[in-house]
C-alpha positions as CSV (number, residue, x, y, z in Angstrom):
1,X,-30.9,36.9,-28.9
2,X,-29.5,33.4,-28.9
3,X,-28.3,31.7,-32.1
4,X,-27.4,28.1,-32.8
5,X,-24.2,27.2,-34.7
6,X,-24.2,25.1,-37.8
7,X,-21.7,22.5,-38.5
8,X,-22.4,22.0,-42.2
9,X,-23.9,19.3,-44.5
10,X,-27.5,18.6,-45.5
11,X,-30.4,17.0,-43.6
12,X,-33.1,15.5,-45.8
13,X,-36.4,15.0,-43.9
14,X,-39.0,12.7,-45.3
15,X,-42.7,13.2,-44.3
16,X,-44.3,10.1,-45.9
17,X,-45.8,7.4,-43.7
18,X,-45.3,4.9,-46.5
19,X,-41.9,3.3,-46.6
20,X,-40.3,2.8,-49.9
21,X,-42.7,5.0,-51.8
22,X,-42.3,7.8,-54.3
23,X,-41.2,10.3,-51.7
24,X,-38.5,8.0,-50.4
25,X,-37.2,7.4,-54.0
26,X,-37.1,11.1,-54.5
27,X,-35.1,11.6,-51.4
28,X,-32.5,9.1,-52.5
29,X,-31.9,11.1,-55.6
30,X,-31.6,14.4,-53.7
31,X,-29.0,12.7,-51.5
32,X,-27.2,11.3,-54.5
33,X,-26.8,14.7,-56.0
34,X,-25.6,16.3,-52.8
35,X,-23.0,13.6,-52.2
36,X,-21.7,13.9,-55.8
37,X,-20.4,17.3,-54.9
38,X,-18.8,16.0,-51.7
39,X,-21.4,17.3,-49.3
40,X,-22.3,15.3,-46.2
41,X,-26.0,14.4,-46.5
42,X,-28.2,12.5,-44.0
43,X,-31.7,11.2,-44.3
44,X,-34.3,11.3,-41.5
45,X,-37.6,9.6,-42.0
46,X,-39.9,11.0,-39.3
47,X,-42.2,8.0,-39.5
48,X,-39.3,6.1,-37.7
49,X,-39.5,8.4,-34.7
50,X,-42.1,8.6,-31.9
51,X,-43.0,12.1,-31.1
52,X,-46.0,14.3,-30.2
53,X,-47.2,17.4,-31.9
54,X,-46.6,20.7,-30.2
55,X,-48.8,21.2,-27.2
56,X,-48.2,25.0,-26.9
57,X,-46.8,24.5,-23.3
58,X,-44.6,27.6,-24.1
59,X,-41.7,26.3,-22.0
60,X,-39.4,26.8,-25.0
61,X,-40.0,30.6,-24.8
62,X,-37.9,30.5,-21.5
63,X,-35.7,27.5,-22.0
64,X,-34.8,28.2,-25.7
65,X,-35.3,24.5,-26.5
66,X,-38.1,22.0,-26.4
67,X,-38.2,20.8,-22.8
68,X,-41.9,20.2,-22.4
69,X,-41.9,17.1,-24.6
70,X,-39.0,14.8,-24.1
71,X,-39.6,12.4,-26.9
72,X,-37.8,11.3,-30.1
73,X,-37.6,14.8,-31.5
74,X,-34.7,15.2,-29.1
75,X,-32.7,12.9,-31.4
76,X,-33.7,15.0,-34.5
77,X,-33.0,18.4,-33.1
78,X,-29.2,18.2,-33.1
79,X,-29.2,16.9,-36.7
80,X,-31.5,19.7,-37.7
81,X,-29.6,22.4,-35.9
82,X,-26.3,21.3,-37.2
83,X,-27.2,21.0,-40.9
84,X,-26.5,24.1,-43.0
85,X,-28.8,22.7,-45.8
86,X,-32.2,21.2,-45.5
87,X,-34.5,19.3,-47.8
88,X,-38.1,18.6,-46.9
89,X,-40.1,16.1,-48.9
90,X,-43.8,15.4,-48.3
91,X,-46.5,13.6,-50.3
92,X,-49.7,15.5,-50.6
93,X,-52.4,14.2,-48.2
94,X,-55.9,15.8,-48.4
95,X,-54.6,18.9,-50.2
96,X,-51.7,19.6,-47.9
97,X,-48.5,18.1,-46.3
98,X,-48.9,15.0,-44.2
99,X,-49.7,15.1,-40.5
100,X,-46.2,13.8,-39.8
101,X,-44.6,16.7,-41.7
102,X,-46.9,19.2,-40.1
103,X,-46.1,17.9,-36.6
104,X,-42.4,18.0,-37.3
105,X,-42.6,21.6,-38.5
106,X,-44.7,22.6,-35.5
107,X,-42.1,21.2,-33.2
108,X,-39.6,23.7,-34.7
109,X,-41.4,26.4,-32.7
110,X,-38.7,26.1,-30.1
111,X,-36.2,27.8,-32.3
112,X,-38.0,31.2,-32.0
113,X,-37.1,33.9,-29.6
114,X,-40.0,35.9,-28.4
115,X,-40.4,39.2,-26.5
116,X,-42.5,38.9,-23.3
117,X,-45.3,40.9,-24.8
118,X,-48.0,39.0,-26.7
119,X,-48.2,39.5,-29.6
120,X,-44.8,41.1,-29.9
121,X,-41.5,41.0,-31.7
122,X,-39.8,37.7,-32.4
123,X,-36.7,36.4,-34.1
124,X,-35.2,33.0,-34.9
125,X,-32.1,31.3,-33.4
126,X,-31.3,30.1,-36.9
127,X,-31.4,33.4,-38.8
128,X,-28.4,35.0,-40.5
129,X,-26.5,31.8,-40.8
130,X,-26.7,31.2,-44.5
131,X,-29.1,28.3,-44.1
132,X,-30.6,27.1,-47.4
133,X,-33.4,24.7,-48.2
134,X,-35.1,22.8,-51.0
135,X,-38.7,21.6,-50.7
136,X,-40.6,19.0,-52.7
137,X,-44.1,17.7,-52.7
138,X,-45.5,14.6,-54.5
139,X,-49.2,14.5,-55.6
140,X,-51.5,12.0,-57.2
141,X,-53.5,14.6,-59.2
142,X,-52.1,16.3,-62.3
143,X,-53.8,19.7,-61.9
144,X,-52.1,21.9,-59.3
145,X,-55.5,23.2,-58.3
146,X,-57.0,19.7,-57.7
147,X,-53.9,18.2,-56.1
148,X,-53.2,20.8,-53.4
149,X,-49.5,20.7,-54.3
150,X,-49.2,24.5,-54.1
151,X,-50.6,24.6,-50.6
152,X,-48.3,21.8,-49.6
153,X,-45.3,23.6,-50.8
154,X,-46.5,26.8,-49.1
155,X,-47.0,25.0,-45.9
156,X,-43.3,24.1,-45.9
157,X,-41.9,27.3,-47.5
158,X,-43.4,29.9,-45.1
159,X,-42.2,28.2,-41.8
160,X,-38.7,27.7,-43.1
161,X,-38.5,31.2,-44.3
162,X,-39.6,32.5,-40.9
163,X,-36.9,30.4,-39.3
164,X,-34.3,32.0,-41.5
165,X,-33.9,29.7,-44.5
166,X,-33.4,30.8,-48.0
167,X,-35.6,28.5,-50.2
168,X,-33.4,28.0,-53.3
169,X,-35.7,25.7,-55.2
170,X,-39.1,23.9,-55.1
171,X,-39.9,20.7,-56.8
172,X,-43.6,19.9,-57.4
173,X,-44.2,16.4,-58.7
174,X,-47.7,15.8,-60.0
175,X,-49.6,12.7,-61.3
176,X,-47.7,10.1,-59.2
177,X,-49.4,7.8,-56.8
178,X,-48.7,4.1,-57.2
179,X,-45.7,2.9,-55.1
180,X,-42.5,3.3,-57.2
181,X,-44.3,5.0,-60.0
182,X,-41.9,7.9,-59.9
183,X,-39.2,5.6,-61.4
184,X,-41.1,6.0,-64.7
185,X,-40.2,9.7,-64.7
186,X,-36.4,9.9,-65.1
187,X,-36.6,13.6,-65.7
188,X,-38.1,14.1,-62.2
189,X,-35.3,12.0,-60.6
190,X,-32.7,13.9,-62.6
191,X,-34.2,17.2,-61.4
192,X,-33.9,16.0,-57.8
193,X,-30.3,15.0,-58.3
194,X,-29.6,18.4,-59.9
195,X,-31.2,20.2,-57.0
196,X,-29.2,18.2,-54.5
197,X,-26.1,19.3,-56.3
198,X,-27.3,22.9,-56.4
199,X,-27.9,22.9,-52.7
200,X,-24.6,21.3,-52.0
201,X,-22.7,23.7,-54.2
202,X,-24.5,26.7,-52.6
203,X,-23.3,25.6,-49.2
204,X,-19.7,25.1,-50.4
205,X,-19.7,28.7,-51.6
206,X,-20.4,29.9,-48.1
207,X,-17.1,28.6,-46.8
């Protein structure tokens, strides 16, 4: 089965359609923490890219890459493949991750290897490479039951684990909605920086 090589560093993917909002601020602090331990960290805001959601054309089963949709995901794939660490950040929309984040995750389907039989055995091109991830969700409601934050985190966790990532930490942020409101919670921003450092240090230990 085919595997893709990693080159190191961290890719932080933002799934918010709103520029400059709480998710973006959180990302800055994740990146700050990672860079403080001398790890290369890059930000990708998927709202800045034009791409379709997966159409289940299944061409990737044969080609081992997404060849059915030649859009802006082709610019993101090399960054994603090459990063040893990954951070996903999504606000909670309607009890789940945003449509942008869901479409991004669905387009990672091309990293799976499948047997010809359906349903059958499968594996990931990214497995057994020491890939690690942190996921974060930002919700308006305080109650986890009302906010959907647990479902949003699960919607990021399960696909990443299937792809071969070890989720080393999750950061749920509740009770935040107004743009920039998260700046009123320095303890949350400090947690993001700490997790950025933790992820960075865990990657350094792999070398």
